[in-house]
C-alpha positions in Angstrom: 337.4 146.3 189.3 337.7 143.4 191.7 333.9 142.7 191.9 332.9 140.0 189.6 329.7 140.5 187.5 327.9 137.6 189.3 327.7 139.5 192.5 326.6 142.5 190.7 323.7 140.6 189.2 322.7 138.7 192.3 320.7 141.6 193.7 317.3 140.5 192.2 313.8 141.3 193.3 311.7 139.3 195.7 309.5 138.0 192.8 312.4 136.2 191.4 312.4 133.6 194.1 308.8 132.8 193.5 309.3 132.7 189.8 311.5 129.8 190.3 308.9 127.7 192.0 306.2 128.3 189.3 307.4 125.4 187.0 307.4 122.9 190.0 303.9 123.9 190.9 302.8 123.5 187.4 304.5 120.2 187.1 302.8 118.9 190.3 299.4 120.2 189.2 299.9 118.3 185.9 300.9 115.1 187.7 297.8 115.5 190.1 295.3 115.7 187.3 296.9 113.1 185.0 298.1 110.4 187.4 296.9 110.8 191.0 293.3 111.8 190.5 292.4 109.0 188.0 294.0 106.5 190.2 292.1 107.5 193.2 288.9 107.3 191.0 289.8 103.8 190.0 290.3 102.7 193.6 286.9 104.1 194.6 285.2 102.2 191.8 286.9 99.0 192.6 286.0 99.3 196.3 282.3 100.0 195.3 282.4 96.8 193.1 283.8 94.6 195.8 281.3 95.9 198.3 278.4 95.2 195.9 279.3 91.6 195.4 276.6 89.1 196.4 275.9 85.5 196.2 275.4 84.2 192.7 277.8 86.7 191.0 280.5 85.2 188.6 283.9 86.7 189.3 287.3 86.7 188.1 290.2 87.0 190.8 293.5 88.8 190.2 295.1 85.4 190.0 292.8 84.6 187.0 290.5 82.1 188.6 286.9 82.4 187.5 284.2 81.3 189.9 280.8 81.7 191.3 280.3 83.4 194.7 278.5 80.9 196.9 278.7 82.8 200.2 279.5 86.3 201.2 281.1 86.9 204.6 279.4 88.9 207.3 279.4 92.7 207.1 282.8 93.3 208.7 284.4 90.3 207.0 286.6 90.7 204.0 286.2 87.1 202.9 284.1 85.6 200.0 283.6 81.9 199.4 283.8 81.0 195.7 282.9 77.8 193.9 285.5 77.2 191.1 284.3 73.7 190.2 281.6 71.4 191.2 281.9 70.9 194.9 285.2 72.7 195.1 285.0 76.0 197.1 287.7 78.4 198.1 287.8 81.4 200.4 289.4 84.5 198.9 289.8 88.0 200.2 287.4 90.4 198.6 290.1 92.7 197.6 291.5 90.1 195.2 288.4 90.3 193.0 289.5 91.8 189.7 286.2 91.8 188.0 282.6 90.9 188.3 281.4 89.2 185.0 277.8 88.3 185.6 275.7 90.0 188.2 272.6 88.4 189.8 269.5 90.3 190.3 268.9 91.4 193.9 266.4 89.3 195.9 262.8 90.7 196.1 
C-alpha cells in the first residue's frame, strides 16, 4: 500500500468546502451587530446633534472647552463661533463639538 490515508480521505463532498466558511460568516455577522452597526448609529446621532446646534447653545468641544455659541456659520459652512469668556470668541469646526449641554428654545 503506497497510497497514504490522507489522499484517501481527501475526496470529500462539495458541501465540505462551504462548511469551512460558515464559522467565518458567523463571526462577521456577530462583529457587524456588536461593533459596526452601533458605531454607525452613534455617528448618525452626532451628525444630527451638530446640525441642530444654534445660537445660544452651551457646548463642550472635544478639547474640553466649554462655551456658548454666538454665531453659526452659513448653511454650507462647517464653522461655529463660540464665546469661551467675556469678549473672547473662537471659531471652531462643527465636528469638534462633543456635547450640547444646554439647548436654547427655537425662535418663534
